[in-house]
ChimeraX commands (.cxc) that place a marker at each C-alpha (Angstrom):
marker #1 position 99.16,78.37,21.27 radius 0.5
marker #1 position 100.32,80.54,18.38 radius 0.5
marker #1 position 103.64,79.91,16.65 radius 0.5
marker #1 position 104.90,83.31,17.84 radius 0.5
marker #1 position 104.15,82.45,21.46 radius 0.5
marker #1 position 105.85,79.07,21.08 radius 0.5
marker #1 position 108.93,80.77,19.64 radius 0.5
marker #1 position 109.02,83.30,22.48 radius 0.5
marker #1 position 108.73,80.54,25.09 radius 0.5
marker #1 position 111.59,78.67,23.41 radius 0.5
marker #1 position 113.75,81.82,23.44 radius 0.5
marker #1 position 112.93,82.35,27.11 radius 0.5
marker #1 position 113.95,78.77,27.93 radius 0.5
marker #1 position 117.23,79.10,26.03 radius 0.5
marker #1 position 118.09,82.41,27.75 radius 0.5
marker #1 position 117.32,80.93,31.16 radius 0.5
marker #1 position 119.56,77.94,30.40 radius 0.5
marker #1 position 122.41,80.22,29.33 radius 0.5
marker #1 position 122.00,82.37,32.44 radius 0.5
marker #1 position 122.04,79.31,34.69 radius 0.5
marker #1 position 125.30,78.18,33.09 radius 0.5
marker #1 position 126.97,81.54,33.80 radius 0.5
marker #1 position 125.56,81.65,37.33 radius 0.5
marker #1 position 126.69,78.07,38.01 radius 0.5
marker #1 position 130.29,78.94,37.12 radius 0.5
marker #1 position 130.29,81.94,39.47 radius 0.5
marker #1 position 128.53,80.00,42.20 radius 0.5
marker #1 position 131.14,77.26,42.09 radius 0.5
marker #1 position 133.73,79.79,43.27 radius 0.5
marker #1 position 131.53,80.98,46.15 radius 0.5
marker #1 position 130.57,77.49,47.27 radius 0.5
marker #1 position 134.21,76.49,47.75 radius 0.5
marker #1 position 134.35,78.56,50.95 radius 0.5
marker #1 position 132.07,77.21,53.69 radius 0.5
marker #1 position 131.09,80.57,55.20 radius 0.5
marker #1 position 130.38,82.12,51.81 radius 0.5
marker #1 position 128.35,79.07,50.79 radius 0.5
marker #1 position 126.33,79.23,54.00 radius 0.5
marker #1 position 125.69,82.95,53.53 radius 0.5
marker #1 position 124.62,82.53,49.91 radius 0.5
marker #1 position 122.38,79.54,50.56 radius 0.5
marker #1 position 120.64,81.25,53.48 radius 0.5
marker #1 position 120.28,84.72,51.98 radius 0.5
marker #1 position 116.60,85.52,51.86 radius 0.5
marker #1 position 115.83,82.80,54.40 radius 0.5
marker #1 position 117.58,83.92,57.60 radius 0.5
marker #1 position 117.71,87.43,59.06 radius 0.5
marker #1 position 121.04,89.26,58.80 radius 0.5
marker #1 position 121.80,89.12,62.57 radius 0.5
marker #1 position 121.54,85.33,62.46 radius 0.5
marker #1 position 123.75,85.20,59.37 radius 0.5
marker #1 position 126.31,87.36,61.21 radius 0.5
marker #1 position 126.36,84.94,64.16 radius 0.5
marker #1 position 126.60,81.79,62.07 radius 0.5
marker #1 position 129.26,83.06,59.65 radius 0.5
marker #1 position 131.23,85.35,61.95 radius 0.5
marker #1 position 130.99,88.07,59.27 radius 0.5
marker #1 position 130.24,91.67,60.22 radius 0.5
marker #1 position 127.16,93.43,58.86 radius 0.5
marker #1 position 129.46,95.43,56.56 radius 0.5
marker #1 position 131.12,92.30,55.20 radius 0.5
marker #1 position 127.73,90.70,54.48 radius 0.5
marker #1 position 126.45,93.86,52.79 radius 0.5
marker #1 position 129.60,94.02,50.69 radius 0.5
marker #1 position 129.28,90.40,49.60 radius 0.5
marker #1 position 125.61,90.87,48.78 radius 0.5
marker #1 position 126.38,93.95,46.67 radius 0.5
marker #1 position 129.17,92.10,44.87 radius 0.5
marker #1 position 126.99,89.09,44.24 radius 0.5
marker #1 position 124.17,91.29,42.98 radius 0.5
marker #1 position 126.55,92.93,40.49 radius 0.5
marker #1 position 127.68,89.48,39.36 radius 0.5
marker #1 position 124.05,88.46,38.78 radius 0.5
marker #1 position 123.92,85.90,41.60 radius 0.5
marker #1 position 121.44,87.76,43.82 radius 0.5
marker #1 position 118.43,89.95,43.14 radius 0.5
marker #1 position 117.48,92.84,45.39 radius 0.5
marker #1 position 113.95,92.20,46.62 radius 0.5
marker #1 position 112.78,95.34,48.42 radius 0.5
marker #1 position 115.30,95.88,51.21 radius 0.5
marker #1 position 116.64,92.34,51.13 radius 0.5
marker #1 position 118.28,89.98,48.66 radius 0.5
marker #1 position 117.41,86.56,47.30 radius 0.5
marker #1 position 119.21,84.11,45.02 radius 0.5
marker #1 position 118.50,84.43,41.31 radius 0.5
marker #1 position 117.48,80.80,40.81 radius 0.5
marker link #1:1,2 radius 0.2
marker link #1:2,3 radius 0.2
marker link #1:3,4 radius 0.2
marker link #1:4,5 radius 0.2
marker link #1:5,6 radius 0.2
marker link #1:6,7 radius 0.2
marker link #1:7,8 radius 0.2
marker link #1:8,9 radius 0.2
marker link #1:9,10 radius 0.2
marker link #1:10,11 radius 0.2
marker link #1:11,12 radius 0.2
marker link #1:12,13 radius 0.2
marker link #1:13,14 radius 0.2
marker link #1:14,15 radius 0.2
marker link #1:15,16 radius 0.2
marker link #1:16,17 radius 0.2
marker link #1:17,18 radius 0.2
marker link #1:18,19 radius 0.2
marker link #1:19,20 radius 0.2
marker link #1:20,21 radius 0.2
marker link #1:21,22 radius 0.2
marker link #1:22,23 radius 0.2
marker link #1:23,24 radius 0.2
marker link #1:24,25 radius 0.2
marker link #1:25,26 radius 0.2
marker link #1:26,27 radius 0.2
marker link #1:27,28 radius 0.2
marker link #1:28,29 radius 0.2
marker link #1:29,30 radius 0.2
marker link #1:30,31 radius 0.2
marker link #1:31,32 radius 0.2
marker link #1:32,33 radius 0.2
marker link #1:33,34 radius 0.2
marker link #1:34,35 radius 0.2
marker link #1:35,36 radius 0.2
marker link #1:36,37 radius 0.2
marker link #1:37,38 radius 0.2
marker link #1:38,39 radius 0.2
marker link #1:39,40 radius 0.2
marker link #1:40,41 radius 0.2
marker link #1:41,42 radius 0.2
marker link #1:42,43 radius 0.2
marker link #1:43,44 radius 0.2
marker link #1:44,45 radius 0.2
marker link #1:45,46 radius 0.2
marker link #1:46,47 radius 0.2
marker link #1:47,48 radius 0.2
marker link #1:48,49 radius 0.2
marker link #1:49,50 radius 0.2
marker link #1:50,51 radius 0.2
marker link #1:51,52 radius 0.2
marker link #1:52,53 radius 0.2
marker link #1:53,54 radius 0.2
marker link #1:54,55 radius 0.2
marker link #1:55,56 radius 0.2
marker link #1:56,57 radius 0.2
marker link #1:57,58 radius 0.2
marker link #1:58,59 radius 0.2
marker link #1:59,60 radius 0.2
marker link #1:60,61 radius 0.2
marker link #1:61,62 radius 0.2
marker link #1:62,63 radius 0.2
marker link #1:63,64 radius 0.2
marker link #1:64,65 radius 0.2
marker link #1:65,66 radius 0.2
marker link #1:66,67 radius 0.2
marker link #1:67,68 radius 0.2
marker link #1:68,69 radius 0.2
marker link #1:69,70 radius 0.2
marker link #1:70,71 radius 0.2
marker link #1:71,72 radius 0.2
marker link #1:72,73 radius 0.2
marker link #1:73,74 radius 0.2
marker link #1:74,75 radius 0.2
marker link #1:75,76 radius 0.2
marker link #1:76,77 radius 0.2
marker link #1:77,78 radius 0.2
marker link #1:78,79 radius 0.2
marker link #1:79,80 radius 0.2
marker link #1:80,81 radius 0.2
marker link #1:81,82 radius 0.2
marker link #1:82,83 radius 0.2
marker link #1:83,84 radius 0.2
marker link #1:84,85 radius 0.2
marker link #1:85,86 radius 0.2
view
C-alpha cells in the first residue's frame, strides 16, 4: 500500500471517529425518551405503520422527526426511507 493511500485511510478513520463523537452527543438526547429511542433504533428495520402503532406517533410526527434527525446528521435518506448513519 502506498504512503498516500495509508495517509488517506488514516484521515478517513479520524473523520469517522470525529463524526461518531458528534453523533453520539446528539443521540444521547434522543435516547433519553423511550418512544424516540425506539423510533430511532427501528428506523430502517420496521415499516412506518408498525412504528406508528408501537410509538403512538402519527405519520406526520414520524416524518418530522426523521427530517429533523436527517438535518442533524443522525439519519441518511436511503431512497424513500431512512437509516441510521452508523
